[in-house]
All heavy atoms as an XYZ file, in Angstrom:
911
protein
N       0.834     -1.176      0.000
C       0.000      0.000      0.000
C       0.876      1.236      0.000
O       1.753      1.365      0.830
C      -0.893      0.036      1.225
C      -1.898     -1.074      1.317
S      -2.953     -0.846      2.746
C      -4.496     -0.660      1.907
N       0.597      2.106     -0.896
C       1.364      3.332     -0.983
C       0.589      4.519     -0.457
O      -0.603      4.421     -0.128
N       1.257      5.651     -0.420
C       0.626      6.864      0.078
C      -0.507      7.311     -0.836
O      -1.485      7.878     -0.377
C       1.663      7.980      0.212
C       2.695      7.687      1.269
S       3.912      8.984      1.628
C       4.123      9.872      0.132
N      -0.387      7.053     -2.138
C      -1.396      7.515     -3.091
C      -2.767      6.907     -2.814
O      -3.790      7.515     -3.121
C      -0.958      7.208     -4.521
O      -0.819      5.814     -4.707
N      -2.810      5.718     -2.243
C      -4.085      5.066     -1.949
C      -4.875      5.791     -0.863
O      -6.078      5.580     -0.729
C      -3.853      3.619     -1.531
C      -3.274      2.775     -2.644
C      -2.999      1.357     -2.200
O      -3.818      0.776     -1.469
O      -1.938      0.839     -2.594
N      -4.223      6.648     -0.099
C      -4.876      7.346      1.003
C      -5.152      8.812      0.687
O      -5.716      9.519      1.507
C      -4.025      7.244      2.279
C      -3.994      5.845      2.812
C      -3.006      4.958      2.427
C      -4.985      5.406      3.669
C      -2.992      3.651      2.906
C      -4.989      4.107      4.153
C      -3.986      3.238      3.761
O      -3.990      1.954      4.228
N      -4.797      9.253     -0.512
C      -4.950     10.663     -0.880
C      -6.416     11.081     -0.774
O      -7.285     10.472     -1.367
C      -4.431     10.904     -2.299
C      -4.329     12.359     -2.641
C      -3.624     12.563     -3.954
C      -3.453     14.040     -4.211
N      -2.696     14.287     -5.412
N      -6.664     12.103      0.029
C      -8.002     12.631      0.211
C      -8.872     11.823      1.162
O     -10.015     12.201      1.423
N      -8.384     10.718      1.678
C      -9.185      9.845      2.545
C      -8.727      9.880      4.001
O      -9.358      9.273      4.852
C      -9.097      8.400      2.056
C      -9.585      8.194      0.656
C      -9.366      6.762      0.225
C      -9.683      6.595     -1.242
N      -9.342      5.264     -1.728
N      -7.652     10.561      4.276
C      -7.072     10.520      5.616
C      -7.796     11.479      6.549
O      -7.854     12.675      6.306
C      -5.568     10.880      5.576
C      -4.817      9.869      4.730
C      -4.999     10.946      6.985
C      -3.370     10.216      4.509
N      -8.363     10.916      7.598
C      -8.961     11.732      8.652
C      -7.977     11.876      9.801
O      -7.891     12.899     10.437
C     -10.256     11.094      9.124
C     -11.355     11.137      8.084
C     -12.655     10.606      8.654
C     -13.774     10.781      7.656
N     -14.058      9.637      6.850
N      -7.240     10.790     10.055
C      -6.271     10.783     11.141
C      -5.055      9.994     10.662
O      -5.189      8.837     10.265
C      -6.891     10.123     12.370
C      -5.993     10.162     13.579
O      -4.779     10.362     13.478
N      -6.578      9.956     14.742
N      -3.892     10.597     10.704
C      -2.666      9.954     10.206
C      -2.393      8.642     10.929
O      -1.828      7.702     10.360
C      -1.453     10.914     10.303
C      -0.253     10.376      9.534
C      -1.079     11.177     11.749
C      -0.388     10.407      8.055
N      -2.834      8.523     12.185
C      -2.596      7.302     12.958
C      -3.333      6.090     12.375
O      -2.995      4.957     12.674
C      -3.011      7.495     14.423
C      -2.252      8.591     15.135
C      -0.752      8.329     15.229
O      -0.244      7.288     14.860
N      -0.024      9.307     15.715
N      -4.350      6.344     11.572
C      -5.133      5.256     10.981
C      -4.505      4.682      9.717
O      -5.056      3.763      9.126
C      -6.554      5.743     10.661
C      -7.307      6.179     11.907
O      -6.994      5.664     13.002
O      -8.207      7.026     11.779
N      -3.379      5.224      9.303
C      -2.727      4.760      8.079
C      -1.533      3.865      8.417
O      -1.031      3.900      9.543
C      -2.217      5.960      7.252
O      -1.170      6.608      7.992
C      -3.332      6.950      6.947
N      -1.064      3.077      7.461
C       0.153      2.300      7.698
C       1.346      3.197      8.044
O       2.187      2.829      8.858
C       0.376      1.575      6.369
C      -0.984      1.452      5.782
C      -1.684      2.722      6.180
N       1.404      4.381      7.454
C       2.479      5.331      7.761
C       2.408      5.746      9.229
O       3.420      5.782      9.936
C       2.393      6.550      6.848
C       3.473      7.557      7.095
C       4.774      7.319      6.680
C       3.202      8.747      7.736
C       5.777      8.247      6.906
C       4.197      9.679      7.966
C       5.488      9.431      7.544
N       1.209      6.052      9.700
C       1.027      6.430     11.098
C       1.414      5.314     12.047
O       2.044      5.552     13.082
N       1.041      4.077     11.685
C       1.428      2.937     12.518
C       2.949      2.806     12.567
O       3.528      2.610     13.635
C       0.805      1.638     11.989
C       1.396      0.428     12.668
C       1.056      0.118     13.981
C       2.351     -0.355     12.034
C       1.630     -0.963     14.630
C       2.924     -1.437     12.675
C       2.564     -1.738     13.960
O       3.150     -2.796     14.604
N       3.587      2.917     11.409
C       5.044      2.802     11.345
C       5.699      3.858     12.228
O       6.625      3.557     12.978
C       5.539      2.931      9.895
O       4.889      1.945      9.099
C       7.039      2.765      9.799
N       5.208      5.086     12.145
C       5.766      6.151     12.991
C       5.552      5.856     14.468
O       6.415      6.178     15.294
C       5.146      7.499     12.640
C       5.653      8.156     11.373
C       4.965      9.506     11.170
C       7.155      8.332     11.399
N       4.428      5.239     14.814
C       4.192      4.938     16.228
C       5.185      3.900     16.744
O       5.520      3.894     17.926
C       2.758      4.451     16.445
O       2.587      3.128     15.984
N       5.680      3.037     15.859
C       6.629      2.006     16.266
C       8.064      2.525     16.282
O       8.818      2.261     17.210
C       6.517      0.767     15.346
C       7.608     -0.248     15.656
C       5.147      0.123     15.488
N       8.464      3.273     15.254
C       9.873      3.690     15.144
C      10.090      5.188     15.295
O      11.215      5.653     15.206
C      10.503      3.223     13.812
C       9.821      3.887     12.616
C      10.480      1.721     13.706
C      10.538      3.708     11.307
N       9.026      5.940     15.520
C       9.149      7.389     15.635
C       9.790      7.823     16.933
O       9.976      7.038     17.857
N      10.111      9.075     16.997
C      10.744      9.616     18.192
C      12.226      9.836     17.966
O      12.783      9.479     16.933
N      12.859     10.393     18.954
C      14.255     10.801     18.824
C      15.235      9.638     18.832
O      16.267      9.696     18.176
C      14.585     11.771     19.959
C      15.947     12.391     19.869
C      16.120     13.459     20.924
C      17.480     14.107     20.822
N      17.647     15.173     21.811
N      14.922      8.529     19.541
C      15.931      7.511     19.787
C      15.673      6.134     19.195
O      16.598      5.337     19.082
C      16.146      7.353     21.298
C      16.595      8.619     21.927
C      15.888      9.428     22.756
C      17.865      9.255     21.739
N      16.623     10.521     23.111
C      17.859     10.443     22.495
C      19.002      8.940     21.007
C      18.933     11.302     22.548
C      20.083      9.797     21.064
C      20.035     10.960     21.825
N      14.457      5.813     18.830
C      14.151      4.438     18.425
C      14.925      3.990     17.185
O      15.445      2.877     17.146
C      12.656      4.253     18.219
C      11.896      4.245     19.535
C      10.426      4.000     19.315
C       9.672      4.013     20.624
N       8.236      3.813     20.410
N      14.998      4.828     16.179
C      15.743      4.430     14.981
C      17.237      4.342     15.268
O      17.930      3.501     14.703
C      15.456      5.374     13.820
C      14.061      5.126     13.266
S      13.633      6.134     11.852
C      14.808      5.607     10.646
N      17.743      5.167     16.155
C      19.149      5.105     16.560
C      19.415      3.772     17.253
O      20.412      3.087     16.970
C      19.514      6.291     17.488
C      20.914      6.130     18.054
C      19.360      7.605     16.757
N      18.521      3.378     18.147
C      18.665      2.105     18.862
C      18.622      0.943     17.882
O      19.471      0.041     17.938
C      17.569      1.970     19.944
C      17.796      3.005     21.060
C      17.534      0.560     20.509
C      16.626      3.172     22.006
N      17.670      0.961     16.963
C      17.564     -0.110     15.964
C      18.827     -0.174     15.117
O      19.367     -1.255     14.869
C      16.303      0.077     15.088
C      15.052     -0.159     15.936
C      16.333     -0.849     13.879
C      13.747      0.247     15.260
N      19.323      0.975     14.701
C      20.541      1.030     13.893
C      21.729      0.422     14.645
O      22.468     -0.403     14.111
C      20.832      2.482     13.505
C      22.094      2.658     12.704
C      22.079      2.506     11.325
C      23.296      2.981     13.317
C      23.232      2.666     10.573
C      24.447      3.142     12.577
C      24.409      2.984     11.210
O      25.564      3.140     10.481
N      21.906      0.814     15.899
C      23.037      0.306     16.685
C      22.912     -1.182     16.981
O      23.909     -1.907     16.951
C      23.181      1.104     17.979
C      23.668      2.541     17.798
C      23.586      3.309     19.109
C      25.071      2.579     17.231
N      21.706     -1.646     17.236
C      21.518     -3.078     17.457
C      21.777     -3.863     16.178
O      22.300     -4.969     16.222
C      20.112     -3.368     17.985
C      19.835     -2.945     19.425
C      18.378     -3.193     19.791
C      20.756     -3.662     20.388
N      21.436     -3.301     15.044
C      21.696     -3.976     13.770
C      23.190     -4.112     13.523
O      23.645     -5.112     12.967
C      21.045     -3.207     12.619
N      23.950     -3.141     13.971
C      25.398     -3.143     13.767
C      26.131     -4.056     14.741
O      27.182     -4.591     14.408
C      25.953     -1.719     13.913
C      25.495     -0.752     12.849
C      26.133     -1.025     11.507
O      27.342     -1.276     11.462
O      25.397     -1.005     10.505
N      25.612     -4.217     15.958
C      26.398     -4.850     17.026
C      25.632     -5.819     17.911
O      25.910     -5.895     19.089
C      26.945     -3.761     17.962
C      27.674     -2.679     17.249
O      28.679     -2.943     16.636
N      27.182     -1.461     17.312
N      24.648     -6.509     17.435
C      23.870     -7.312     18.384
C      24.528     -8.635     18.727
O      25.281     -9.145     17.903
C      22.446     -7.501     17.877
C      22.303     -8.210     16.569
C      20.829     -8.297     16.195
O      19.953     -8.300     17.036
N      20.564     -8.372     14.931
N      24.270     -9.163     19.907
C      23.494     -8.548     20.977
C      24.321     -7.477     21.702
O      25.545     -7.504     21.673
C      23.195     -9.716     21.911
C      24.340    -10.644     21.727
C      24.755    -10.505     20.290
N      23.616     -6.552     22.333
C      24.278     -5.444     23.025
C      23.713     -5.343     24.439
O      22.504     -5.420     24.640
C      24.047     -4.106     22.276
C      24.713     -2.960     23.006
C      24.552     -4.187     20.852
N      24.608     -5.153     25.376
C      24.186     -4.932     26.759
C      23.759     -3.480     26.933
O      24.158     -2.598     26.187
C      25.326     -5.279     27.711
C      25.625     -6.786     27.672
C      26.739     -7.171     28.569
N      26.303     -7.055     29.974
C      27.028     -7.464     30.989
N      28.224     -8.003     30.800
N      26.587     -7.328     32.219
N      22.926     -3.257     27.947
C      22.336     -1.940     28.186
C      23.396     -0.845     28.277
O      23.308      0.174     27.592
C      21.489     -1.975     29.468
C      20.773     -0.684     29.751
C      19.503     -0.469     29.261
C      21.370      0.306     30.513
C      18.832      0.721     29.510
C      20.713      1.492     30.775
C      19.439      1.697     30.271
N      24.405     -1.040     29.127
C      25.420      0.004     29.310
C      26.244      0.244     28.056
O      26.662      1.377     27.793
C      26.325     -0.332     30.493
C      25.645     -0.080     31.827
O      24.765      0.765     31.930
N      26.026     -0.830     32.838
N      26.478     -0.798     27.275
C      27.194     -0.613     26.010
C      26.370      0.230     25.041
O      26.892      1.103     24.350
C      27.530     -1.962     25.367
C      28.546     -2.748     26.181
O      29.327     -2.123     26.930
O      28.546     -3.990     26.066
N      25.070     -0.033     25.008
C      24.179      0.753     24.159
C      24.158      2.211     24.616
O      24.243      3.134     23.803
C      22.781      0.144     24.207
C      21.776      0.536     23.143
C      22.307      0.314     21.745
C      20.488     -0.246     23.342
N      24.095      2.414     25.908
C      24.122      3.773     26.480
C      25.412      4.486     26.084
O      25.386      5.647     25.684
C      23.983      3.683     28.006
C      24.337      4.943     28.770
C      23.269      5.987     28.692
C      23.530      7.157     29.600
N      24.303      8.234     29.033
N      26.539      3.794     26.171
C      27.830      4.392     25.803
C      27.876      4.759     24.318
O      28.396      5.796     23.944
C      28.970      3.432     26.127
C      29.633      3.698     27.455
C      30.912      2.898     27.627
N      30.699      1.459     27.682
C      30.306      0.795     28.760
N      30.074      1.435     29.875
N      30.149     -0.514     28.732
N      27.339      3.884     23.479
C      27.365      4.139     22.039
C      26.502      5.338     21.654
O      26.858      6.100     20.767
C      26.893      2.902     21.271
C      27.880      1.764     21.318
C      27.332      0.508     20.666
O      26.503      0.573     19.780
N      27.799     -0.643     21.123
N      25.373      5.502     22.332
C      24.497      6.635     22.035
C      25.052      7.910     22.657
O      25.052      8.966     22.043
C      23.054      6.371     22.518
C      22.470      5.190     21.752
C      22.193      7.610     22.332
C      21.124      4.719     22.267
N      25.510      7.813     23.892
C      26.141      8.955     24.542
C      25.198      9.853     25.291
O      25.121      9.787     26.508
N      24.459     10.699     24.592
C      23.703     11.769     25.252
C      22.346     11.352     25.805
O      21.671     12.158     26.419
C      23.508     12.969     24.290
C      24.843     13.606     23.966
C      22.791     12.539     23.030
N      21.940     10.117     25.642
C      20.651      9.652     26.146
C      20.744      9.328     27.639
O      21.776      8.866     28.120
C      20.170      8.409     25.338
C      18.701      8.102     25.615
C      21.058      7.208     25.607
C      18.107      7.056     24.679
N      19.673      9.609     28.373
C      19.666      9.270     29.797
C      19.304      7.795     29.974
O      18.708      7.175     29.093
C      18.641     10.122     30.576
O      17.323      9.788     30.113
C      18.904     11.617     30.401
N      19.640      7.254     31.125
C      19.307      5.861     31.423
C      17.797      5.653     31.390
O      17.316      4.646     30.883
C      19.865      5.448     32.797
C      21.361      5.264     32.795
C      22.205      6.252     33.275
C      21.931      4.099     32.298
C      23.588      6.084     33.267
C      23.307      3.915     32.284
C      24.118      4.914     32.765
O      25.477      4.745     32.744
N      17.062      6.603     31.947
C      15.601      6.498     32.010
C      14.990      6.460     30.604
O      14.121      5.624     30.320
C      15.028      7.678     32.800
C      13.543      7.658     32.946
C      13.063      8.849     33.756
C      11.548      8.849     33.842
N      11.038      9.975     34.612
N      15.427      7.339     29.733
C      14.884      7.391     28.371
C      15.274      6.140     27.598
O      14.438      5.546     26.896
C      15.346      8.668     27.631
C      14.803      9.919     28.317
C      14.960      8.628     26.163
C      13.292     10.040     28.297
N      16.527      5.709     27.703
C      16.954      4.496     27.008
C      16.121      3.304     27.468
O      15.640      2.513     26.652
C      18.440      4.231     27.234
C      18.990      2.954     26.590
C      18.738      2.923     25.087
C      20.483      2.816     26.888
N      15.917      3.195     28.761
C      15.128      2.102     29.307
C      13.700      2.128     28.770
O      13.156      1.100     28.348
C      15.122      2.177     30.834
O      14.342      1.148     31.371
N      13.078      3.301     28.754
C      11.697      3.395     28.270
C      11.595      3.116     26.774
O      10.659      2.461     26.322
C      11.080      4.750     28.620
O      11.638      5.776     27.845
N      12.580      3.589     25.997
C      12.568      3.340     24.553
C      12.735      1.850     24.251
O      12.068      1.301     23.375
C      13.662      4.148     23.852
C      13.485      5.647     23.937
C      12.333      6.140     23.087
O      12.465      6.343     21.890
N      11.189      6.331     23.710
N      13.623      1.186     24.992
C      13.811     -0.248     24.814
C      12.549     -1.024     25.192
O      12.164     -1.976     24.508
C      15.006     -0.745     25.633
C      16.374     -0.382     25.068
C      17.454     -0.590     26.110
C      16.671     -1.180     23.802
N      11.880     -0.597     26.264
C      10.634     -1.256     26.675
C       9.554     -1.089     25.611
O       8.806     -2.024     25.319
C      10.144     -0.705     28.013
C      10.940     -1.212     29.193
C      10.470     -0.607     30.491
C      11.370     -1.052     31.632
N      11.089     -0.358     32.886
N       9.459      0.093     25.017
C       8.479      0.330     23.957
C       8.800     -0.513     22.728
O       7.892     -1.102     22.121
C       8.427      1.806     23.587
C       7.767      2.672     24.635
C       7.789      4.149     24.285
O       7.919      4.497     23.084
O       7.674      4.969     25.215
N      10.070     -0.566     22.348
C      10.466     -1.380     21.201
C      10.214     -2.861     21.471
O       9.793     -3.603     20.574
C      11.936     -1.129     20.848
C      12.233      0.198     20.167
C      13.730      0.481     20.168
C      11.682      0.213     18.754
N      10.428     -3.286     22.698
C      10.158     -4.674     23.065
C       8.652     -4.963     22.995
O       8.226     -5.993     22.459
C      10.698     -4.957     24.466
C      10.573     -6.403     24.881
C      11.124     -6.661     26.283
O      11.455     -5.715     27.013
O      11.190     -7.848     26.641
N       7.840     -4.044     23.501
C       6.384     -4.211     23.478
C       5.849     -4.267     22.043
O       4.868     -4.958     21.771
C       5.715     -3.079     24.246
N       6.512     -3.560     21.134
C       6.101     -3.547     19.724
C       6.697     -4.706     18.926
O       6.522     -4.779     17.714
C       6.488     -2.216     19.071
C       5.612     -1.061     19.537
O       4.425     -1.305     19.846
O       6.103      0.083     19.582
N       7.432     -5.578     19.609
C       7.985     -6.744     18.934
C       9.200     -6.463     18.077
O       9.535     -7.230     17.177
N       9.896     -5.375     18.378
C      11.060     -4.976     17.586
C      12.383     -5.384     18.235
O      13.372     -5.586     17.556
C      11.056     -3.464     17.357
C       9.792     -2.949     16.702
S       9.521     -3.642     15.075
C      10.728     -2.741     14.147
N      12.389     -5.464     19.548
C      13.607     -5.765     20.298
C      13.341     -6.948     21.221
O      12.277     -7.042     21.840
C      14.058     -4.532     21.114
C      15.155     -4.882     22.100
C      14.536     -3.429     20.184
N      14.325     -7.819     21.301
C      14.257     -8.945     22.219
C      15.202     -8.675     23.377
O      16.349     -8.269     23.181
C      14.678    -10.221     21.495
C      14.600    -11.456     22.345
C      15.007    -12.695     21.574
O      14.635    -12.809     20.392
O      15.721    -13.524     22.158
N      14.707     -8.908     24.575
C      15.489     -8.708     25.796
C      15.780    -10.073     26.386
O      14.867    -10.840     26.674
C      14.684     -7.865     26.779
C      15.368     -7.569     28.084
C      14.409     -6.751     28.961
N      15.068     -6.239     30.126
C      15.142     -6.872     31.295
N      14.594     -8.060     31.440
N      15.762     -6.311     32.310
N      17.058    -10.359     26.584
C      17.443    -11.635     27.174
C      18.154    -11.363     28.492
O      19.167    -10.680     28.531
C      18.367    -12.413     26.231
C      18.679    -13.796     26.727
C      19.390    -14.619     25.687
C      19.606    -16.020     26.205
N      20.316    -16.852     25.246
N      17.578    -11.913     29.553
C      18.124    -11.702     30.896
C      18.788    -12.987     31.366
O      18.223    -14.068     31.267
C      16.993    -11.323     31.848
C      17.460    -10.856     33.193
C      16.313    -10.303     34.029
O      15.307     -9.848     33.466
O      16.450    -10.355     35.258
N      19.998    -12.840     31.869
C      20.749    -13.979     32.373
C      20.682    -13.991     33.896
O      20.913    -12.958     34.530
C      22.213    -13.903     31.924
C      22.369    -13.995     30.435
C      22.364    -12.850     29.646
C      22.526    -15.220     29.808
C      22.511    -12.919     28.264
C      22.676    -15.307     28.433
C      22.663    -14.159     27.670
O      22.797    -14.243     26.310
N      20.378    -15.151     34.498
C      20.262    -15.228     35.956
C      21.641    -15.297     36.622
O      22.158    -16.375     36.895
C      19.464    -16.521     36.176
C      19.803    -17.365     34.990
C      20.055    -16.412     33.846
N      22.225    -14.169     36.836
C      23.541    -14.120     37.477
C      23.669    -12.832     38.263
O      22.847    -11.932     38.139
C      24.654    -14.211     36.416
C      24.701    -13.024     35.470
C      25.733    -13.190     34.377
O      25.792    -14.215     33.741
N      26.530    -12.167     34.169
N      24.698    -12.759     39.056
C      24.976    -11.543     39.825
C      26.353    -11.050     39.429
O      27.310    -11.818     39.508
C      24.886    -11.820     41.342
C      23.456    -12.250     41.680
C      25.302    -10.590     42.128
C      23.264    -12.651     43.115
N      26.512     -9.808     39.005
C      25.447     -8.834     38.766
C      24.593     -9.228     37.560
O      25.040     -9.983     36.702
C      26.222     -7.541     38.487
C      27.532     -7.980     37.965
C      27.831     -9.292     38.624
N      23.361     -8.715     37.509
C      22.465     -9.074     36.422
C      23.053     -8.711     35.050
O      23.718     -7.693     34.906
C      21.213     -8.235     36.684
C      21.318     -7.800     38.092
C      22.767     -7.768     38.435
N      22.817     -9.576     34.087
C      23.279     -9.338     32.725
C      22.062     -9.384     31.801
O      21.311    -10.357     31.817
C      24.290    -10.400     32.311
C      24.773    -10.268     30.884
C      25.736    -11.394     30.539
C      26.119    -11.367     29.081
N      26.995    -12.488     28.735
N      21.864     -8.314     31.038
C      20.754     -8.235     30.098
C      21.314     -7.844     28.744
O      22.130     -6.926     28.634
C      19.701     -7.198     30.557
C      18.576     -7.080     29.545
C      19.158     -7.554     31.925
N      20.893     -8.553     27.711
C      21.315     -8.250     26.348
C      20.087     -7.964     25.489
O      19.029     -8.553     25.681
C      22.089     -9.419     25.735
C      23.429     -9.650     26.368
C      24.179    -10.812     25.740
O      23.544    -11.698     25.122
O      25.402    -10.826     25.875
N      20.278     -7.071     24.534
C      19.207     -6.694     23.619
C      19.632     -7.027     22.201
O      20.795     -6.855     21.822
C      18.913     -5.194     23.725
C      18.363     -4.805     25.063
C      19.215     -4.408     26.093
C      17.004     -4.853     25.311
C      18.704     -4.067     27.341
C      16.490     -4.513     26.552
C      17.345     -4.119     27.561
O      16.846     -3.786     28.793
N      18.670     -7.499     21.417
C      18.922     -7.776     20.007
C      17.638     -7.508     19.228
O      16.551     -7.386     19.799
C      19.398     -9.213     19.810
O      18.451    -10.118     20.322
N      17.772     -7.417     17.913
C      16.617     -7.178     17.055
C      15.860     -8.476     16.806
O      16.455     -9.543     16.695
C      17.065     -6.612     15.705
C      17.718     -5.244     15.718
C      18.101     -4.832     14.306
C      16.797     -4.197     16.338
N      14.567     -8.352     16.703
C      13.735     -9.489     16.332
C      13.737     -9.607     14.805
O      14.180     -8.691     14.095
C      12.290     -9.290     16.819
O      11.749     -8.134     16.169
C      12.220     -9.150     18.327
N      13.218    -10.714     14.314
C      13.090    -10.874     12.862
C      12.203     -9.790     12.274
O      12.446     -9.307     11.176
C      12.524    -12.256     12.520
C      13.522    -13.367     12.792
O      14.740    -13.083     12.866
O      13.089    -14.526     12.929
N      11.204     -9.396     13.020
C      10.315     -8.318     12.563
C      11.092     -7.015     12.363
O      10.913     -6.321     11.369
C       9.209     -8.129     13.593
C       8.209     -7.087     13.223
C       7.126     -7.006     14.268
N       6.089     -6.120     13.798
C       5.259     -5.494     14.588
N       5.321     -5.672     15.885
N       4.350     -4.695     14.105
N      11.950     -6.690     13.305
C      12.751     -5.462     13.203
C      13.736     -5.545     12.040
O      14.010     -4.538     11.381
C      13.495     -5.203     14.500
N      14.253     -6.727     11.786
C      15.220     -6.892     10.703
C      14.614     -6.583      9.339
O      15.337     -6.234      8.407
C      15.808     -8.298     10.731
C      16.732     -8.511     11.912
C      17.204     -9.946     12.000
C      18.008    -10.164     13.273
N      18.360    -11.574     13.474
N      13.280     -6.673      9.224
C      12.645     -6.315      7.948
C      12.744     -4.821      7.672
O      12.556     -4.393      6.533
C      11.153     -6.748      7.906
O      10.421     -6.043      8.908
C      11.013     -8.245      8.099
N      13.055     -4.021      8.687
C      13.247     -2.573      8.504
C      14.646     -2.206      8.029
O      14.877     -1.104      7.563
C      13.002     -1.837      9.825
C      11.582     -1.536     10.208
C      11.540     -0.953     11.611
C      10.936     -0.592      9.225
N      15.583     -3.121      8.146
C      16.982     -2.797      7.840
C      17.202     -2.321      6.402
O      17.960     -1.373      6.198
C      17.897     -3.962      8.203
C      17.895     -4.328      9.698
C      18.887     -5.445      9.972
C      18.161     -3.126     10.574
N      16.559     -2.910      5.392
C      16.745     -2.358      4.035
C      16.273     -0.903      3.924
O      16.878     -0.100      3.213
C      15.893     -3.278      3.148
C      15.784     -4.553      3.907
C      15.783     -4.149      5.369
N      15.232     -0.554      4.668
C      14.747      0.826      4.658
C      15.752      1.744      5.344
O      16.026      2.857      4.866
C      13.360      0.911      5.330
C      12.366      0.079      4.526
C      12.891      2.346      5.472
C      11.075     -0.231      5.229
N      16.340      1.283      6.453
C      17.384      2.076      7.116
C      18.587      2.269      6.201
O      19.195      3.345      6.189
C      17.817      1.421      8.428
C      16.847      1.486      9.590
C      17.433      0.785     10.803
C      16.492      2.911      9.928
N      18.935      1.225      5.446
C      20.041      1.342      4.483
C      19.739      2.419      3.442
O      20.611      3.215      3.088
C      20.298      0.001      3.793
C      20.978     -1.022      4.662
C      22.402     -0.626      5.050
O      23.092      0.062      4.265
O      22.818     -1.001      6.151
N      18.495      2.448      2.961
C      18.112      3.477      1.986
C      18.183      4.868      2.596
O      18.592      5.812      1.930
C      16.716      3.186      1.437
C      16.692      1.999      0.495
C      15.335      1.800     -0.158
O      14.647      2.798     -0.428
O      14.980      0.633     -0.392
N      17.785      4.995      3.858
C      17.900      6.290      4.529
C      19.361      6.713      4.651
O      19.699      7.891      4.468
C      17.260      6.232      5.919
C      15.734      6.197      5.962
C      15.253      5.931      7.382
C      15.147      7.481      5.418
N      20.244      5.757      4.936
C      21.676      6.057      5.014
C      22.207      6.504      3.651
O      22.987      7.453      3.561
C      22.459      4.843      5.513
S      22.188      4.491      7.257
N      21.771      5.830      2.603
C      22.200      6.200      1.244
C      21.708      7.598      0.899
O      22.436      8.401      0.325
C      21.681      5.182      0.226
C      22.395      3.848      0.298
C      21.775      2.809     -0.613
O      21.101      3.181     -1.604
O      21.966      1.604     -0.338
N      20.458      7.903      1.268
C      19.922      9.230      1.009
C      20.745     10.280      1.756
O      21.094     11.320      1.205
C      18.461      9.297      1.474
C      17.808     10.612      1.158
C      17.136     10.954      0.028
C      17.812     11.777      1.992
N      16.719     12.251      0.108
C      17.113     12.787      1.302
C      18.328     12.070      3.254
C      16.912     14.048      1.820
C      18.136     13.338      3.763
C      17.436     14.314      3.061
N      21.085      9.976      3.012
C      21.899     10.899      3.807
C      23.272     11.115      3.193
O      23.790     12.235      3.151
N      23.883     10.038      2.696
C      25.208     10.147      2.083
C      25.159     11.012      0.830
O      26.065     11.807      0.571
C      25.733      8.756      1.732
N      24.093     10.902      0.064
C      23.967     11.685     -1.180
C      23.640     13.145     -0.899
O      24.031     14.026     -1.660
C      22.854     11.102     -2.058
C      23.207      9.792     -2.675
C      22.025      9.254     -3.491
C      22.305      7.865     -4.004
N      21.136      7.259     -4.633
N      22.917     13.422      0.165
C      22.408     14.756      0.391
C      23.046     15.532      1.541
O      22.733     16.685      1.745
C      20.894     14.683      0.627
C      20.159     14.266     -0.613
O      19.957     15.053     -1.514
N      19.798     12.997     -0.676
N      23.943     14.889      2.269
C      24.533     15.514      3.448
C      25.284     16.793      3.108
O      25.199     17.780      3.811
C      25.460     14.526      4.133
C      26.003     15.017      5.455
C      26.799     13.940      6.166
O      27.235     12.973      5.563
N      26.963     14.097      7.462
N      26.039     16.780      2.052
C      26.862     17.946      1.716
C      26.327     18.723      0.505
O      27.073     19.418     -0.147
C      28.290     17.486      1.442
C      28.927     16.896      2.678
O      28.726     17.405      3.769
N      29.651     15.806      2.533
N      25.046     18.582      0.259
C      24.449     19.284     -0.882
C      24.202     20.728     -0.598
O      23.929     21.146      0.442
C      23.126     18.612     -1.275
O      23.335     17.307     -1.698
């Protein structure tokens, strides 16, 4: 389904596939998290925090929980002391990777334009 199929019919953007997609990956950090997990999975929480840098622990935790609830991120907890938790992308999230690659290509072509 493309955007043209909704032309003139949209009452609420959330009711479209585009709106749903934005609800899953929208926001300041979700695509960054998906990108980093695609590059380095599995990743522990503190390693992810270090790679992002400016994100707070609270925001990273909430973003990961939202991505997990949407079926995009898998959380694996190991029963040990200190606790060890690793995050990785689900197969569902991996279907977004070609789109992220296209966004990277677009950025490379247009960054210095």
